C-alpha positions in Angstrom: 295.1 235.0 175.1 299.0 233.9 175.6 301.0 232.6 172.7 304.3 231.0 172.4 305.6 231.3 168.9 308.4 229.5 167.0 309.5 228.3 163.9 312.5 226.9 161.8 313.2 224.3 164.2 314.5 222.1 161.4 314.3 219.1 163.2 316.5 216.3 161.2 319.3 218.6 160.0 322.5 216.8 159.7 325.0 219.3 159.8 327.4 217.2 157.8 330.3 220.2 157.2 330.6 220.0 161.4 332.3 216.9 161.4 333.6 217.2 165.3 330.2 218.8 166.6 327.9 217.1 164.1 325.9 215.0 166.3 325.5 217.6 169.3 324.2 220.4 167.1 321.9 217.9 165.6 320.5 216.8 168.9 320.7 220.8 170.4 317.5 221.4 167.6 315.6 218.6 169.6 316.6 220.6 172.8 315.9 224.1 171.6 312.2 222.8 170.7 312.1 221.3 174.6 313.1 225.0 175.9 310.5 226.6 173.5 307.5 224.2 175.3 309.1 224.9 178.5 309.1 229.0 178.4 305.4 228.3 176.9 304.7 226.3 179.9 306.1 228.6 182.8 303.8 231.4 181.4 300.7 229.9 181.1 300.5 230.4 176.9 297.4 229.3 175.8 298.4 228.3 172.3 302.0 227.0 171.1 302.5 228.1 167.3 305.1 226.4 164.7 305.2 228.6 161.9 306.3 226.5 159.4 309.7 224.1 159.2 309.7 221.8 162.4 311.0 219.2 160.0 314.2 220.1 157.6 313.2 217.8 154.5 310.1 215.9 153.8 312.2 212.4 154.3 312.9 212.7 157.9 313.3 209.4 159.9 309.9 208.5 161.9 312.0 208.5 165.2 312.4 212.4 164.4 308.7 212.8 163.7 307.6 210.7 166.8 309.9 212.4 169.2 308.8 215.9 167.5 305.4 215.2 168.7 306.2 213.8 172.2 308.1 217.3 173.0 305.2 218.9 171.7 302.8 217.0 173.3 304.3 218.0 176.7 302.4 221.5 176.0 300.0 222.0 179.0 298.2 225.0 177.2 294.6 224.7 175.0 296.4 223.7 171.5 299.6 223.2 169.3 299.1 224.6 165.7 301.9 223.2 163.5 302.1 225.1 160.0 303.8 223.1 157.0 306.8 225.4 155.8 309.0 225.3 152.4 311.3 222.4 153.8 308.4 220.2 155.3 305.8 221.2 152.7 302.3 219.2 152.1 303.1 216.8 149.2 300.9 216.5 146.5 302.3 213.0 145.6 301.7 211.9 149.1 301.7 213.1 152.5 303.6 210.5 154.5 305.4 213.1 156.8 302.3 214.7 158.0 300.3 211.6 158.5 303.2 210.1 160.6 302.9 213.5 162.5 299.1 213.4 163.0 299.5 209.6 163.9 301.8 210.0 166.8 300.5 213.7 168.3 298.0 214.2 170.7 294.5 215.2 170.2 295.6 219.0 171.0 297.9 219.1 168.0 296.6 220.4 164.8 298.3 220.6 161.8 297.4 224.0 159.5 297.3 222.1 156.2 295.0 224.1 154.1 295.0 227.4 153.2 292.1 228.7 154.9 290.5 229.4 158.4 290.7 226.9 161.4 288.0 227.8 164.0 289.7 227.4 167.6 286.7 227.0 169.6 286.9 223.1 169.6 289.7 223.7 171.7 287.7 226.3 173.8 289.3 229.5 172.9 287.4 232.3 170.8 289.6 232.6 168.1 290.2 231.7 164.5 293.7 230.7 162.4 294.3 232.3 159.0 296.6 229.9 157.6 298.8 230.2 154.7 300.7 226.9 154.7 303.3 225.9 151.9 302.6 223.4 149.2 306.1 223.3 147.7 309.6 223.9 148.2 309.7 227.2 146.2 306.9 229.6 144.6 306.8 233.2 143.2 303.4 233.5 145.2 302.0 233.3 148.3 299.0 231.3 149.5 297.5 234.2 151.3 295.0 235.5 148.3 291.8 233.5 149.9 291.7 235.6 153.2 291.0 238.7 151.3 287.4 238.8 151.8 287.5 236.5 154.8 284.6 237.2 157.5 285.8 237.3 161.0 283.0 235.4 163.3 281.7 237.5 165.8 283.8 237.7 169.2 287.0 235.9 167.8 290.5 237.3 167.4 291.9 236.4 164.5 295.4 235.1 164.4 297.3 234.6 160.8 300.3 232.2 160.5 302.1 232.0 157.2 305.9 230.8 156.0 307.6 232.8 153.4 310.1 235.6 152.7 308.7 239.1 153.9 309.8 242.5 152.0 312.4 244.3 153.5 313.3 241.6 156.4 314.5 238.6 154.1 316.7 238.0 151.3 314.7 236.8 148.7 316.4 238.7 145.3 314.5 236.2 143.0 311.0 236.0 145.2 311.1 232.3 145.2 310.1 231.8 148.9 306.4 232.5 149.0 307.1 236.3 149.2 304.7 238.3 151.2 304.3 242.3 151.1 303.8 243.9 154.3 301.1 246.3 153.2 299.1 243.0 152.2 299.8 241.3 155.7 298.4 244.9 157.3 295.4 245.0 155.0 294.0 241.2 156.1 291.4 240.6 158.7 293.9 239.3 161.3 294.7 240.8 164.8 298.5 239.5 164.0 300.5 237.8 161.6 302.7 235.1 162.6 305.2 234.2 160.2 308.0 231.8 159.7 311.5 231.3 157.4 313.1 234.3 158.6 315.5 233.1 161.3 316.0 236.3 163.2 313.1 237.7 165.6 311.1 240.5 164.4 308.2 242.8 165.6 306.5 245.2 162.6 304.2 246.8 164.0 302.8 248.7 161.0 301.9 245.2 159.7 301.3 243.2 162.8 303.6 240.9 162.0 305.7 238.7 164.3 308.6 236.9 163.3 309.8 234.5 166.3 313.0 233.4 164.5 314.5 230.3 164.6 314.9 228.6 168.3 318.7 227.9 167.9 321.3 229.3 165.5 321.9 226.8 162.9 325.0 228.1 161.4 327.2 231.1 160.2 324.8 233.0 158.6 322.5 233.1 161.4 324.6 235.5 163.7 322.2 236.3 166.3 321.1 233.8 169.2 317.8 231.7 168.8 314.4 232.9 170.2 311.2 232.5 170.5 308.0 235.0 170.6 305.6 235.3 173.8 302.8 237.1 172.3 300.2 238.5 174.5 296.8 239.2 172.2 294.6 241.5 174.6 290.6 241.6 173.9 290.7 244.3 171.6 292.8 242.8 169.1 295.9 244.8 170.3 299.0 242.5 170.9 302.4 242.7 172.9 305.4 240.8 171.6 308.4 239.9 173.4 311.6 238.1 172.4 312.1 235.4 174.7 316.3 233.6 174.6 315.7 230.1 173.7 319.4 229.3 171.7 322.8 227.7 173.3 325.1 227.7 170.5 326.2 230.6 168.2 328.3 230.2 165.3 330.9 233.1 164.7 334.1 233.5 162.9 336.9 234.6 164.7 340.2 236.3 163.1 343.4 235.6 165.4 346.5 237.4 164.7 350.1 235.0 165.8 352.7 237.5 166.8 356.0 236.6 168.0 357.1 239.2 170.6 360.8 238.7 170.5 360.9 239.2 166.9 361.1 236.9 163.9 363.2 233.9 164.0 365.0 232.0 161.6 363.1 228.9 159.8 366.0 226.3 161.3 364.4 228.1 164.8 360.8 227.6 163.9 
């Protein structure tokens, strides 16, 4: 089984601090998602997984939601799985965002909207997804406890999809972002975990953990190019992960020293 995985796309991000390139940066989020879909199609991926924060906030415009659904619908594999993250969480007081997304999406798109298991047999895939979506922007606890005693169906590969900080990988000193321990992930009954929130790509073998990273850098705190992850799961449950470059922009601070080669000149000359 081949999986193309992404996370932290943040469609609808306004980039208000970047006045000269604001529109271009906002548009590039959509272009990056298109490149992820194209990369999956070119490699005959079976699944496209978005591990949280497809959208930057709950109140994004309907046209953004519809455009995202249209881009994902171009994926030619068996199914698209979309997990709500801490920016586009499942809201207890109302679910306008994900209702709009479902209505705009094709029948091969599945929203992982509850902690629990999702059987992919409906999409002709012998696989079960263990999902841990976010239900708020911040939380001191993860949403994985339910999976401790999960019984894997016979003949199924199991894929965990979650969103939140991971010890040793993510800066979360106060533990506000659904913190997960790598030992916990390794102990749960999944062949691998695909986890969003950390914008840099990681492949942590001892935890069977792949962090796809953001597909496009979104600020100076993201000093690496954008990427997606191509994951191949074999019949025995082992996996291989490859980082695919998807980003076009990169933020960098440049210091320049200006020097007068002829020596200092007077203020009048300057």
